[in-house]
CHARMM internal coordinates of N, CA and C (Angstrom, degrees):
IC EDIT
DIST 1 N 1 CA 1.3846
DIST 1 CA 1 C 1.5433
ANGL 1 N 1 CA 1 C 111.46
DIST 1 C 2 N 1.2556
ANGL 1 CA 1 C 2 N 118.85
DIHE 1 N 1 CA 1 C 2 N 8.53
DIST 2 N 2 CA 1.4790
ANGL 1 C 2 N 2 CA 122.25
DIHE 1 CA 1 C 2 N 2 CA -175.66
DIST 2 CA 2 C 1.5671
ANGL 2 N 2 CA 2 C 109.68
DIHE 1 C 2 N 2 CA 2 C -69.27
DIST 2 C 3 N 1.3219
ANGL 2 CA 2 C 3 N 118.34
DIHE 2 N 2 CA 2 C 3 N -24.37
DIST 3 N 3 CA 1.4271
ANGL 2 C 3 N 3 CA 118.48
DIHE 2 CA 2 C 3 N 3 CA 178.17
DIST 3 CA 3 C 1.5252
ANGL 3 N 3 CA 3 C 116.19
DIHE 2 C 3 N 3 CA 3 C -112.85
DIST 3 C 4 N 1.3307
ANGL 3 CA 3 C 4 N 114.69
DIHE 3 N 3 CA 3 C 4 N 38.88
DIST 4 N 4 CA 1.4222
ANGL 3 C 4 N 4 CA 119.55
DIHE 3 CA 3 C 4 N 4 CA -175.03
DIST 4 CA 4 C 1.5468
ANGL 4 N 4 CA 4 C 112.18
DIHE 3 C 4 N 4 CA 4 C -80.80
DIST 4 C 5 N 1.3161
ANGL 4 CA 4 C 5 N 117.18
DIHE 4 N 4 CA 4 C 5 N -10.21
DIST 5 N 5 CA 1.4331
ANGL 4 C 5 N 5 CA 122.19
DIHE 4 CA 4 C 5 N 5 CA 172.51
DIST 5 CA 5 C 1.4563
ANGL 5 N 5 CA 5 C 113.39
DIHE 4 C 5 N 5 CA 5 C -122.55
DIST 5 C 6 N 1.3480
ANGL 5 CA 5 C 6 N 114.92
DIHE 5 N 5 CA 5 C 6 N 149.10
DIST 6 N 6 CA 1.4988
ANGL 5 C 6 N 6 CA 118.79
DIHE 5 CA 5 C 6 N 6 CA 177.62
DIST 6 CA 6 C 1.5291
ANGL 6 N 6 CA 6 C 110.37
DIHE 5 C 6 N 6 CA 6 C -64.22
DIST 6 C 7 N 1.2839
ANGL 6 CA 6 C 7 N 115.63
DIHE 6 N 6 CA 6 C 7 N 145.87
DIST 7 N 7 CA 1.4466
ANGL 6 C 7 N 7 CA 122.49
DIHE 6 CA 6 C 7 N 7 CA 176.69
DIST 7 CA 7 C 1.4826
ANGL 7 N 7 CA 7 C 110.32
DIHE 6 C 7 N 7 CA 7 C -96.53
DIST 7 C 8 N 1.2972
ANGL 7 CA 7 C 8 N 119.21
DIHE 7 N 7 CA 7 C 8 N -24.89
DIST 8 N 8 CA 1.4481
ANGL 7 C 8 N 8 CA 127.00
DIHE 7 CA 7 C 8 N 8 CA 178.44
DIST 8 CA 8 C 1.4980
ANGL 8 N 8 CA 8 C 112.47
DIHE 7 C 8 N 8 CA 8 C -119.44
DIST 8 C 9 N 1.3290
ANGL 8 CA 8 C 9 N 119.25
DIHE 8 N 8 CA 8 C 9 N 129.40
DIST 9 N 9 CA 1.4725
ANGL 8 C 9 N 9 CA 120.36
DIHE 8 CA 8 C 9 N 9 CA -174.59
DIST 9 CA 9 C 1.5676
ANGL 9 N 9 CA 9 C 107.85
DIHE 8 C 9 N 9 CA 9 C -86.29
DIST 9 C 10 N 1.3559
ANGL 9 CA 9 C 10 N 114.22
DIHE 9 N 9 CA 9 C 10 N 81.64
DIST 10 N 10 CA 1.4935
ANGL 9 C 10 N 10 CA 123.02
DIHE 9 CA 9 C 10 N 10 CA -179.50
DIST 10 CA 10 C 1.4896
ANGL 10 N 10 CA 10 C 107.20
DIHE 9 C 10 N 10 CA 10 C -137.87
DIST 10 C 11 N 1.3651
ANGL 10 CA 10 C 11 N 116.13
DIHE 10 N 10 CA 10 C 11 N 143.72
DIST 11 N 11 CA 1.4367
ANGL 10 C 11 N 11 CA 120.37
DIHE 10 CA 10 C 11 N 11 CA 177.45
DIST 11 CA 11 C 1.5300
ANGL 11 N 11 CA 11 C 108.04
DIHE 10 C 11 N 11 CA 11 C -153.88
DIST 11 C 12 N 1.3423
ANGL 11 CA 11 C 12 N 117.59
DIHE 11 N 11 CA 11 C 12 N 170.54
DIST 12 N 12 CA 1.4470
ANGL 11 C 12 N 12 CA 123.81
DIHE 11 CA 11 C 12 N 12 CA -178.48
DIST 12 CA 12 C 1.5361
ANGL 12 N 12 CA 12 C 111.78
DIHE 11 C 12 N 12 CA 12 C -77.07
DIST 12 C 13 N 1.3516
ANGL 12 CA 12 C 13 N 116.42
DIHE 12 N 12 CA 12 C 13 N 159.62
DIST 13 N 13 CA 1.4516
ANGL 12 C 13 N 13 CA 120.77
DIHE 12 CA 12 C 13 N 13 CA -177.12
DIST 13 CA 13 C 1.5148
ANGL 13 N 13 CA 13 C 114.03
DIHE 12 C 13 N 13 CA 13 C -71.76
DIST 13 C 14 N 1.3494
ANGL 13 CA 13 C 14 N 117.52
DIHE 13 N 13 CA 13 C 14 N -33.34
DIST 14 N 14 CA 1.4586
ANGL 13 C 14 N 14 CA 119.59
DIHE 13 CA 13 C 14 N 14 CA -172.52
DIST 14 CA 14 C 1.5120
ANGL 14 N 14 CA 14 C 111.29
DIHE 13 C 14 N 14 CA 14 C -111.36
DIST 14 C 15 N 1.3179
ANGL 14 CA 14 C 15 N 115.64
DIHE 14 N 14 CA 14 C 15 N -177.41
DIST 15 N 15 CA 1.4330
ANGL 14 C 15 N 15 CA 119.90
DIHE 14 CA 14 C 15 N 15 CA -177.13
DIST 15 CA 15 C 1.5259
ANGL 15 N 15 CA 15 C 111.44
DIHE 14 C 15 N 15 CA 15 C -89.93
DIST 15 C 16 N 1.3084
ANGL 15 CA 15 C 16 N 119.64
DIHE 15 N 15 CA 15 C 16 N 8.46
DIST 16 N 16 CA 1.4456
ANGL 15 C 16 N 16 CA 122.06
DIHE 15 CA 15 C 16 N 16 CA 176.86
DIST 16 CA 16 C 1.5356
ANGL 16 N 16 CA 16 C 109.74
DIHE 15 C 16 N 16 CA 16 C -67.13
DIST 16 C 17 N 1.3389
ANGL 16 CA 16 C 17 N 117.86
DIHE 16 N 16 CA 16 C 17 N 133.14
DIST 17 N 17 CA 1.4590
ANGL 16 C 17 N 17 CA 120.15
DIHE 16 CA 16 C 17 N 17 CA -179.21
DIST 17 CA 17 C 1.5379
ANGL 17 N 17 CA 17 C 112.80
DIHE 16 C 17 N 17 CA 17 C -71.13
DIST 17 C 18 N 1.3319
ANGL 17 CA 17 C 18 N 115.43
DIHE 17 N 17 CA 17 C 18 N -38.65
DIST 18 N 18 CA 1.4308
ANGL 17 C 18 N 18 CA 117.62
DIHE 17 CA 17 C 18 N 18 CA -175.67
DIST 18 CA 18 C 1.5015
ANGL 18 N 18 CA 18 C 111.59
DIHE 17 C 18 N 18 CA 18 C -154.19
DIST 18 C 19 N 1.3108
ANGL 18 CA 18 C 19 N 116.81
DIHE 18 N 18 CA 18 C 19 N 168.20
DIST 19 N 19 CA 1.4490
ANGL 18 C 19 N 19 CA 124.00
DIHE 18 CA 18 C 19 N 19 CA 178.53
DIST 19 CA 19 C 1.5595
ANGL 19 N 19 CA 19 C 110.41
DIHE 18 C 19 N 19 CA 19 C -110.23
DIST 19 C 20 N 1.2876
ANGL 19 CA 19 C 20 N 115.76
DIHE 19 N 19 CA 19 C 20 N 16.38
DIST 20 N 20 CA 1.4270
ANGL 19 C 20 N 20 CA 120.88
DIHE 19 CA 19 C 20 N 20 CA -174.04
DIST 20 CA 20 C 1.5214
ANGL 20 N 20 CA 20 C 113.57
DIHE 19 C 20 N 20 CA 20 C -56.50
DIST 20 C 21 N 1.3341
ANGL 20 CA 20 C 21 N 118.03
DIHE 20 N 20 CA 20 C 21 N -49.85
DIST 21 N 21 CA 1.4192
ANGL 20 C 21 N 21 CA 123.13
DIHE 20 CA 20 C 21 N 21 CA 177.35
DIST 21 CA 21 C 1.5362
ANGL 21 N 21 CA 21 C 115.46
DIHE 20 C 21 N 21 CA 21 C -58.12
DIST 21 C 22 N 1.4185
ANGL 21 CA 21 C 22 N 112.29
DIHE 21 N 21 CA 21 C 22 N -40.79
DIST 22 N 22 CA 1.4514
ANGL 21 C 22 N 22 CA 118.58
DIHE 21 CA 21 C 22 N 22 CA 179.79
DIST 22 CA 22 C 1.5556
ANGL 22 N 22 CA 22 C 108.17
DIHE 21 C 22 N 22 CA 22 C -63.98
DIST 22 C 23 N 1.2825
ANGL 22 CA 22 C 23 N 117.30
DIHE 22 N 22 CA 22 C 23 N -44.71
DIST 23 N 23 CA 1.4782
ANGL 22 C 23 N 23 CA 122.71
DIHE 22 CA 22 C 23 N 23 CA -176.34
DIST 23 CA 23 C 1.5727
ANGL 23 N 23 CA 23 C 108.93
DIHE 22 C 23 N 23 CA 23 C -65.44
DIST 23 C 24 N 1.2966
ANGL 23 CA 23 C 24 N 113.88
DIHE 23 N 23 CA 23 C 24 N -37.59
DIST 24 N 24 CA 1.5116
ANGL 23 C 24 N 24 CA 116.56
DIHE 23 CA 23 C 24 N 24 CA 177.71
DIST 24 CA 24 C 1.5923
ANGL 24 N 24 CA 24 C 110.73
DIHE 23 C 24 N 24 CA 24 C -63.03
DIST 24 C 25 N 1.3405
ANGL 24 CA 24 C 25 N 115.98
DIHE 24 N 24 CA 24 C 25 N -43.52
DIST 25 N 25 CA 1.4792
ANGL 24 C 25 N 25 CA 118.09
DIHE 24 CA 24 C 25 N 25 CA -179.17
DIST 25 CA 25 C 1.5177
ANGL 25 N 25 CA 25 C 110.85
DIHE 24 C 25 N 25 CA 25 C -67.74
DIST 25 C 26 N 1.3158
ANGL 25 CA 25 C 26 N 118.34
DIHE 25 N 25 CA 25 C 26 N -39.60
DIST 26 N 26 CA 1.4469
ANGL 25 C 26 N 26 CA 118.90
DIHE 25 CA 25 C 26 N 26 CA 179.39
DIST 26 CA 26 C 1.4829
ANGL 26 N 26 CA 26 C 111.95
DIHE 25 C 26 N 26 CA 26 C -66.33
DIST 26 C 27 N 1.3485
ANGL 26 CA 26 C 27 N 116.92
DIHE 26 N 26 CA 26 C 27 N -45.93
DIST 27 N 27 CA 1.4550
ANGL 26 C 27 N 27 CA 118.87
DIHE 26 CA 26 C 27 N 27 CA 179.89
DIST 27 CA 27 C 1.4747
ANGL 27 N 27 CA 27 C 112.21
DIHE 26 C 27 N 27 CA 27 C -64.50
DIST 27 C 28 N 1.3059
ANGL 27 CA 27 C 28 N 119.61
DIHE 27 N 27 CA 27 C 28 N -32.98
DIST 28 N 28 CA 1.5122
ANGL 27 C 28 N 28 CA 122.70
DIHE 27 CA 27 C 28 N 28 CA 175.51
DIST 28 CA 28 C 1.4735
ANGL 28 N 28 CA 28 C 110.06
DIHE 27 C 28 N 28 CA 28 C -64.19
DIST 28 C 29 N 1.3419
ANGL 28 CA 28 C 29 N 118.02
DIHE 28 N 28 CA 28 C 29 N -44.10
DIST 29 N 29 CA 1.4525
ANGL 28 C 29 N 29 CA 122.55
DIHE 28 CA 28 C 29 N 29 CA 178.52
DIST 29 CA 29 C 1.5100
ANGL 29 N 29 CA 29 C 111.04
DIHE 28 C 29 N 29 CA 29 C -64.94
DIST 29 C 30 N 1.3509
ANGL 29 CA 29 C 30 N 118.23
DIHE 29 N 29 CA 29 C 30 N -36.21
DIST 30 N 30 CA 1.3930
ANGL 29 C 30 N 30 CA 120.50
DIHE 29 CA 29 C 30 N 30 CA 179.66
DIST 30 CA 30 C 1.4893
ANGL 30 N 30 CA 30 C 113.11
DIHE 29 C 30 N 30 CA 30 C -70.70
DIST 30 C 31 N 1.3831
ANGL 30 CA 30 C 31 N 117.59
DIHE 30 N 30 CA 30 C 31 N -39.45
DIST 31 N 31 CA 1.4204
ANGL 30 C 31 N 31 CA 119.17
DIHE 30 CA 30 C 31 N 31 CA 175.35
DIST 31 CA 31 C 1.5202
ANGL 31 N 31 CA 31 C 114.08
DIHE 30 C 31 N 31 CA 31 C -65.70
DIST 31 C 32 N 1.3106
ANGL 31 CA 31 C 32 N 114.54
DIHE 31 N 31 CA 31 C 32 N -35.32
DIST 32 N 32 CA 1.4491
ANGL 31 C 32 N 32 CA 119.64
DIHE 31 CA 31 C 32 N 32 CA 179.19
DIST 32 CA 32 C 1.5447
ANGL 32 N 32 CA 32 C 110.14
DIHE 31 C 32 N 32 CA 32 C -65.39
DIST 32 C 33 N 1.3132
ANGL 32 CA 32 C 33 N 114.17
DIHE 32 N 32 CA 32 C 33 N -42.67
DIST 33 N 33 CA 1.4835
ANGL 32 C 33 N 33 CA 121.35
DIHE 32 CA 32 C 33 N 33 CA -179.94
DIST 33 CA 33 C 1.5216
ANGL 33 N 33 CA 33 C 111.48
DIHE 32 C 33 N 33 CA 33 C -64.27
DIST 33 C 34 N 1.3258
ANGL 33 CA 33 C 34 N 114.28
DIHE 33 N 33 CA 33 C 34 N -42.54
DIST 34 N 34 CA 1.4846
ANGL 33 C 34 N 34 CA 120.23
DIHE 33 CA 33 C 34 N 34 CA 177.67
DIST 34 CA 34 C 1.5475
ANGL 34 N 34 CA 34 C 110.49
DIHE 33 C 34 N 34 CA 34 C -62.87
DIST 34 C 35 N 1.2930
ANGL 34 CA 34 C 35 N 116.36
DIHE 34 N 34 CA 34 C 35 N -44.66
DIST 35 N 35 CA 1.4703
ANGL 34 C 35 N 35 CA 119.72
DIHE 34 CA 34 C 35 N 35 CA 179.78
DIST 35 CA 35 C 1.5441
ANGL 35 N 35 CA 35 C 112.23
DIHE 34 C 35 N 35 CA 35 C -64.63
DIST 35 C 36 N 1.3106
ANGL 35 CA 35 C 36 N 118.05
DIHE 35 N 35 CA 35 C 36 N -35.80
DIST 36 N 36 CA 1.4347
ANGL 35 C 36 N 36 CA 122.74
DIHE 35 CA 35 C 36 N 36 CA 177.62
DIST 36 CA 36 C 1.5657
ANGL 36 N 36 CA 36 C 108.25
DIHE 35 C 36 N 36 CA 36 C -66.11
DIST 36 C 37 N 1.3894
ANGL 36 CA 36 C 37 N 115.99
DIHE 36 N 36 CA 36 C 37 N -44.29
DIST 37 N 37 CA 1.4691
ANGL 36 C 37 N 37 CA 117.03
DIHE 36 CA 36 C 37 N 37 CA -177.81
DIST 37 CA 37 C 1.5679
ANGL 37 N 37 CA 37 C 109.92
DIHE 36 C 37 N 37 CA 37 C -69.60
DIST 37 C 38 N 1.2934
ANGL 37 CA 37 C 38 N 117.52
DIHE 37 N 37 CA 37 C 38 N -34.36
DIST 38 N 38 CA 1.5154
ANGL 37 C 38 N 38 CA 119.40
DIHE 37 CA 37 C 38 N 38 CA 178.20
DIST 38 CA 38 C 1.5310
ANGL 38 N 38 CA 38 C 109.13
DIHE 37 C 38 N 38 CA 38 C -65.84
DIST 38 C 39 N 1.3612
ANGL 38 CA 38 C 39 N 118.75
DIHE 38 N 38 CA 38 C 39 N -39.16
DIST 39 N 39 CA 1.4451
ANGL 38 C 39 N 39 CA 119.03
DIHE 38 CA 38 C 39 N 39 CA 178.77
DIST 39 CA 39 C 1.5335
ANGL 39 N 39 CA 39 C 111.46
DIHE 38 C 39 N 39 CA 39 C -69.33
DIST 39 C 40 N 1.3081
ANGL 39 CA 39 C 40 N 116.81
DIHE 39 N 39 CA 39 C 40 N -25.98
DIST 40 N 40 CA 1.5092
ANGL 39 C 40 N 40 CA 118.80
DIHE 39 CA 39 C 40 N 40 CA 178.29
DIST 40 CA 40 C 1.4491
ANGL 40 N 40 CA 40 C 113.13
DIHE 39 C 40 N 40 CA 40 C -83.32
DIST 40 C 41 N 1.3286
ANGL 40 CA 40 C 41 N 118.09
DIHE 40 N 40 CA 40 C 41 N -10.12
DIST 41 N 41 CA 1.4506
ANGL 40 C 41 N 41 CA 124.47
DIHE 40 CA 40 C 41 N 41 CA 178.64
DIST 41 CA 41 C 1.5093
ANGL 41 N 41 CA 41 C 114.24
DIHE 40 C 41 N 41 CA 41 C 91.39
DIST 41 C 42 N 1.3755
ANGL 41 CA 41 C 42 N 116.27
DIHE 41 N 41 CA 41 C 42 N 14.06
DIST 42 N 42 CA 1.4586
ANGL 41 C 42 N 42 CA 117.83
DIHE 41 CA 41 C 42 N 42 CA -179.75
DIST 42 CA 42 C 1.5771
ANGL 42 N 42 CA 42 C 112.29
DIHE 41 C 42 N 42 CA 42 C -72.81
DIST 42 C 43 N 1.3165
ANGL 42 CA 42 C 43 N 118.76
DIHE 42 N 42 CA 42 C 43 N 153.92
DIST 43 N 43 CA 1.4520
ANGL 42 C 43 N 43 CA 120.88
DIHE 42 CA 42 C 43 N 43 CA -178.19
DIST 43 CA 43 C 1.5329
ANGL 43 N 43 CA 43 C 109.15
DIHE 42 C 43 N 43 CA 43 C -104.44
DIST 43 C 44 N 1.3612
ANGL 43 CA 43 C 44 N 118.66
DIHE 43 N 43 CA 43 C 44 N -27.95
DIST 44 N 44 CA 1.4359
ANGL 43 C 44 N 44 CA 118.78
DIHE 43 CA 43 C 44 N 44 CA -176.32
DIST 44 CA 44 C 1.5105
ANGL 44 N 44 CA 44 C 109.45
DIHE 43 C 44 N 44 CA 44 C -93.49
DIST 44 C 45 N 1.3258
ANGL 44 CA 44 C 45 N 115.46
DIHE 44 N 44 CA 44 C 45 N 127.95
DIST 45 N 45 CA 1.4716
ANGL 44 C 45 N 45 CA 119.05
DIHE 44 CA 44 C 45 N 45 CA 176.94
DIST 45 CA 45 C 1.5576
ANGL 45 N 45 CA 45 C 112.17
DIHE 44 C 45 N 45 CA 45 C -100.22
DIST 45 C 46 N 1.3138
ANGL 45 CA 45 C 46 N 115.52
DIHE 45 N 45 CA 45 C 46 N 149.78
DIST 46 N 46 CA 1.4815
ANGL 45 C 46 N 46 CA 116.71
DIHE 45 CA 45 C 46 N 46 CA -176.17
DIST 46 CA 46 C 1.4566
ANGL 46 N 46 CA 46 C 112.60
DIHE 45 C 46 N 46 CA 46 C -76.05
DIST 46 C 47 N 1.2880
ANGL 46 CA 46 C 47 N 118.45
DIHE 46 N 46 CA 46 C 47 N 157.31
DIST 47 N 47 CA 1.4883
ANGL 46 C 47 N 47 CA 124.05
DIHE 46 CA 46 C 47 N 47 CA 175.16
DIST 47 CA 47 C 1.5315
ANGL 47 N 47 CA 47 C 106.64
DIHE 46 C 47 N 47 CA 47 C -88.85
DIST 47 C 48 N 1.3769
ANGL 47 CA 47 C 48 N 112.81
DIHE 47 N 47 CA 47 C 48 N 163.01
DIST 48 N 48 CA 1.4478
ANGL 47 C 48 N 48 CA 117.23
DIHE 47 CA 47 C 48 N 48 CA -179.83
DIST 48 CA 48 C 1.4999
ANGL 48 N 48 CA 48 C 114.00
DIHE 47 C 48 N 48 CA 48 C -63.84
DIST 48 C 49 N 1.3594
ANGL 48 CA 48 C 49 N 117.89
DIHE 48 N 48 CA 48 C 49 N -33.22
DIST 49 N 49 CA 1.4649
ANGL 48 C 49 N 49 CA 122.13
DIHE 48 CA 48 C 49 N 49 CA 178.38
DIST 49 CA 49 C 1.5171
ANGL 49 N 49 CA 49 C 114.33
DIHE 48 C 49 N 49 CA 49 C -73.56
DIST 49 C 50 N 1.3306
ANGL 49 CA 49 C 50 N 117.76
DIHE 49 N 49 CA 49 C 50 N -10.49
DIST 50 N 50 CA 1.4682
ANGL 49 C 50 N 50 CA 121.69
DIHE 49 CA 49 C 50 N 50 CA 175.73
DIST 50 CA 50 C 1.5040
ANGL 50 N 50 CA 50 C 109.52
DIHE 49 C 50 N 50 CA 50 C -85.75
DIST 50 C 51 N 1.3415
ANGL 50 CA 50 C 51 N 119.61
DIHE 50 N 50 CA 50 C 51 N -18.38
DIST 51 N 51 CA 1.4289
ANGL 50 C 51 N 51 CA 121.84
DIHE 50 CA 50 C 51 N 51 CA -178.96
DIST 51 CA 51 C 1.5378
ANGL 51 N 51 CA 51 C 111.56
DIHE 50 C 51 N 51 CA 51 C -86.48
DIST 51 C 52 N 1.3859
ANGL 51 CA 51 C 52 N 114.14
DIHE 51 N 51 CA 51 C 52 N -42.17
DIST 52 N 52 CA 1.4254
ANGL 51 C 52 N 52 CA 120.29
DIHE 51 CA 51 C 52 N 52 CA 178.03
DIST 52 CA 52 C 1.5190
ANGL 52 N 52 CA 52 C 109.76
DIHE 51 C 52 N 52 CA 52 C -156.88
DIST 52 C 53 N 1.3967
ANGL 52 CA 52 C 53 N 115.64
DIHE 52 N 52 CA 52 C 53 N 178.26
DIST 53 N 53 CA 1.4368
ANGL 52 C 53 N 53 CA 119.20
DIHE 52 CA 52 C 53 N 53 CA 179.06
DIST 53 CA 53 C 1.5103
ANGL 53 N 53 CA 53 C 106.48
DIHE 52 C 53 N 53 CA 53 C -119.15
DIST 53 C 54 N 1.3502
ANGL 53 CA 53 C 54 N 115.60
DIHE 53 N 53 CA 53 C 54 N 161.33
DIST 54 N 54 CA 1.4588
ANGL 53 C 54 N 54 CA 121.13
DIHE 53 CA 53 C 54 N 54 CA 175.47
DIST 54 CA 54 C 1.4853
ANGL 54 N 54 CA 54 C 110.89
DIHE 53 C 54 N 54 CA 54 C -72.44
DIST 54 C 55 N 1.2763
ANGL 54 CA 54 C 55 N 122.76
DIHE 54 N 54 CA 54 C 55 N -13.32
DIST 55 N 55 CA 1.3938
ANGL 54 C 55 N 55 CA 124.47
DIHE 54 CA 54 C 55 N 55 CA 174.68
DIST 55 CA 55 C 1.5120
ANGL 55 N 55 CA 55 C 114.82
DIHE 54 C 55 N 55 CA 55 C -65.39
DIST 55 C 56 N 1.3282
ANGL 55 CA 55 C 56 N 112.97
DIHE 55 N 55 CA 55 C 56 N -18.77
DIST 56 N 56 CA 1.4833
ANGL 55 C 56 N 56 CA 119.43
DIHE 55 CA 55 C 56 N 56 CA -179.41
DIST 56 CA 56 C 1.5344
ANGL 56 N 56 CA 56 C 111.76
DIHE 55 C 56 N 56 CA 56 C -85.21
DIST 56 C 57 N 1.2941
ANGL 56 CA 56 C 57 N 117.77
DIHE 56 N 56 CA 56 C 57 N -8.56
DIST 57 N 57 CA 1.4547
ANGL 56 C 57 N 57 CA 123.31
DIHE 56 CA 56 C 57 N 57 CA -175.30
DIST 57 CA 57 C 1.5025
ANGL 57 N 57 CA 57 C 109.66
DIHE 56 C 57 N 57 CA 57 C -78.24
DIST 57 C 58 N 1.3923
ANGL 57 CA 57 C 58 N 117.72
DIHE 57 N 57 CA 57 C 58 N 168.15
DIST 58 N 58 CA 1.4225
ANGL 57 C 58 N 58 CA 121.36
DIHE 57 CA 57 C 58 N 58 CA -177.51
DIST 58 CA 58 C 1.4926
ANGL 58 N 58 CA 58 C 112.82
DIHE 57 C 58 N 58 CA 58 C -68.05
DIST 58 C 59 N 1.3215
ANGL 58 CA 58 C 59 N 116.34
DIHE 58 N 58 CA 58 C 59 N -33.86
DIST 59 N 59 CA 1.5223
ANGL 58 C 59 N 59 CA 120.06
DIHE 58 CA 58 C 59 N 59 CA 173.75
DIST 59 CA 59 C 1.5419
ANGL 59 N 59 CA 59 C 106.95
DIHE 58 C 59 N 59 CA 59 C -101.77
DIST 59 C 60 N 1.3506
ANGL 59 CA 59 C 60 N 111.60
DIHE 59 N 59 CA 59 C 60 N 136.69
DIST 60 N 60 CA 1.4472
ANGL 59 C 60 N 60 CA 115.64
DIHE 59 CA 59 C 60 N 60 CA -177.18
DIST 60 CA 60 C 1.5676
ANGL 60 N 60 CA 60 C 112.97
DIHE 59 C 60 N 60 CA 60 C -94.18
DIST 60 C 61 N 1.2873
ANGL 60 CA 60 C 61 N 118.80
DIHE 60 N 60 CA 60 C 61 N 7.64
DIST 61 N 61 CA 1.3852
ANGL 60 C 61 N 61 CA 121.57
DIHE 60 CA 60 C 61 N 61 CA -178.84
DIST 61 CA 61 C 1.4988
ANGL 61 N 61 CA 61 C 110.69
DIHE 60 C 61 N 61 CA 61 C 146.04
DIST 61 C 62 N 1.3724
ANGL 61 CA 61 C 62 N 115.04
DIHE 61 N 61 CA 61 C 62 N -164.29
DIST 62 N 62 CA 1.4518
ANGL 61 C 62 N 62 CA 120.09
DIHE 61 CA 61 C 62 N 62 CA 179.17
DIST 62 CA 62 C 1.5382
ANGL 62 N 62 CA 62 C 109.56
DIHE 61 C 62 N 62 CA 62 C -126.86
DIST 62 C 63 N 1.2736
ANGL 62 CA 62 C 63 N 112.40
DIHE 62 N 62 CA 62 C 63 N 159.55
DIST 63 N 63 CA 1.5164
ANGL 62 C 63 N 63 CA 121.59
DIHE 62 CA 62 C 63 N 63 CA 177.03
DIST 63 CA 63 C 1.5236
ANGL 63 N 63 CA 63 C 111.71
DIHE 62 C 63 N 63 CA 63 C -136.70
DIST 63 C 64 N 1.2654
ANGL 63 CA 63 C 64 N 116.82
DIHE 63 N 63 CA 63 C 64 N 150.32
DIST 64 N 64 CA 1.4707
ANGL 63 C 64 N 64 CA 120.16
DIHE 63 CA 63 C 64 N 64 CA 171.30
DIST 64 CA 64 C 1.5486
ANGL 64 N 64 CA 64 C 107.71
DIHE 63 C 64 N 64 CA 64 C -89.57
DIST 64 C 65 N 1.3272
ANGL 64 CA 64 C 65 N 113.31
DIHE 64 N 64 CA 64 C 65 N 150.81
DIST 65 N 65 CA 1.4660
ANGL 64 C 65 N 65 CA 119.74
DIHE 64 CA 64 C 65 N 65 CA 178.52
DIST 65 CA 65 C 1.5199
ANGL 65 N 65 CA 65 C 108.14
DIHE 64 C 65 N 65 CA 65 C -134.31
DIST 65 C 66 N 1.2640
ANGL 65 CA 65 C 66 N 114.20
DIHE 65 N 65 CA 65 C 66 N 157.80
DIST 66 N 66 CA 1.5426
ANGL 65 C 66 N 66 CA 119.81
DIHE 65 CA 65 C 66 N 66 CA 178.23
DIST 66 CA 66 C 1.4986
ANGL 66 N 66 CA 66 C 108.60
DIHE 65 C 66 N 66 CA 66 C -81.68
DIST 66 C 67 N 1.3134
ANGL 66 CA 66 C 67 N 116.40
DIHE 66 N 66 CA 66 C 67 N 113.64
DIST 67 N 67 CA 1.4794
ANGL 66 C 67 N 67 CA 117.64
DIHE 66 CA 66 C 67 N 67 CA -176.17
DIST 67 CA 67 C 1.5506
ANGL 67 N 67 CA 67 C 112.51
DIHE 66 C 67 N 67 CA 67 C -70.15
DIST 67 C 68 N 1.3130
ANGL 67 CA 67 C 68 N 118.95
DIHE 67 N 67 CA 67 C 68 N -16.53
DIST 68 N 68 CA 1.4121
ANGL 67 C 68 N 68 CA 118.84
DIHE 67 CA 67 C 68 N 68 CA 175.78
DIST 68 CA 68 C 1.5938
ANGL 68 N 68 CA 68 C 110.91
DIHE 67 C 68 N 68 CA 68 C -76.05
DIST 68 C 69 N 1.3232
ANGL 68 CA 68 C 69 N 116.45
DIHE 68 N 68 CA 68 C 69 N -28.92
DIST 69 N 69 CA 1.4440
ANGL 68 C 69 N 69 CA 119.60
DIHE 68 CA 68 C 69 N 69 CA -179.78
DIST 69 CA 69 C 1.5348
ANGL 69 N 69 CA 69 C 109.23
DIHE 68 C 69 N 69 CA 69 C -83.38
DIST 69 C 70 N 1.3093
ANGL 69 CA 69 C 70 N 118.64
DIHE 69 N 69 CA 69 C 70 N -28.04
DIST 70 N 70 CA 1.4853
ANGL 69 C 70 N 70 CA 121.59
DIHE 69 CA 69 C 70 N 70 CA -176.66
DIST 70 CA 70 C 1.5340
ANGL 70 N 70 CA 70 C 109.37
DIHE 69 C 70 N 70 CA 70 C -135.91
DIST 70 C 71 N 1.3069
ANGL 70 CA 70 C 71 N 117.24
DIHE 70 N 70 CA 70 C 71 N 73.96
DIST 71 N 71 CA 1.5221
ANGL 70 C 71 N 71 CA 118.61
DIHE 70 CA 70 C 71 N 71 CA -178.61
DIST 71 CA 71 C 1.5167
ANGL 71 N 71 CA 71 C 113.02
DIHE 70 C 71 N 71 CA 71 C -65.38
DIST 71 C 72 N 1.3696
ANGL 71 CA 71 C 72 N 117.96
DIHE 71 N 71 CA 71 C 72 N -26.05
DIST 72 N 72 CA 1.4247
ANGL 71 C 72 N 72 CA 117.02
DIHE 71 CA 71 C 72 N 72 CA -179.06
DIST 72 CA 72 C 1.5147
ANGL 72 N 72 CA 72 C 111.20
DIHE 71 C 72 N 72 CA 72 C -67.86
DIST 72 C 73 N 1.3161
ANGL 72 CA 72 C 73 N 119.42
DIHE 72 N 72 CA 72 C 73 N -23.43
DIST 73 N 73 CA 1.4537
ANGL 72 C 73 N 73 CA 121.10
DIHE 72 CA 72 C 73 N 73 CA 177.36
DIST 73 CA 73 C 1.5140
ANGL 73 N 73 CA 73 C 115.19
DIHE 72 C 73 N 73 CA 73 C -69.05
DIST 73 C 74 N 1.3189
ANGL 73 CA 73 C 74 N 117.20
DIHE 73 N 73 CA 73 C 74 N -12.02
DIST 74 N 74 CA 1.4228
ANGL 73 C 74 N 74 CA 121.22
DIHE 73 CA 73 C 74 N 74 CA 178.74
DIST 74 CA 74 C 1.5351
ANGL 74 N 74 CA 74 C 113.20
DIHE 73 C 74 N 74 CA 74 C -83.77
DIST 74 C 75 N 1.3398
ANGL 74 CA 74 C 75 N 115.95
DIHE 74 N 74 CA 74 C 75 N -6.99
DIST 75 N 75 CA 1.4264
ANGL 74 C 75 N 75 CA 119.94
DIHE 74 CA 74 C 75 N 75 CA 178.57
DIST 75 CA 75 C 1.4922
ANGL 75 N 75 CA 75 C 107.82
DIHE 74 C 75 N 75 CA 75 C -87.49
DIST 75 C 76 N 1.3462
ANGL 75 CA 75 C 76 N 118.06
DIHE 75 N 75 CA 75 C 76 N 148.60
DIST 76 N 76 CA 1.4621
ANGL 75 C 76 N 76 CA 122.38
DIHE 75 CA 75 C 76 N 76 CA 177.13
DIST 76 CA 76 C 1.4605
ANGL 76 N 76 CA 76 C 111.61
DIHE 75 C 76 N 76 CA 76 C -87.97
END
COOR INIT
IC SEED 1 N 1 CA 1 C
IC BUILD
């Protein structure tokens, strides 16, 4: 229980709980593109940011908040 509270007052912009599904879709598309390039005999593989951007994810980033104004946000 030593890490039951956040140490840094930072959270996501939206109400989405996680980006797990978004990351699965992007990694699936990346693996498919890499396999296509390998079959075609290409040597250069694409980067993850060439397939998509993080702006397409459910959360658009992170923001700092004042823990004195919102102490409930410090709980995990």
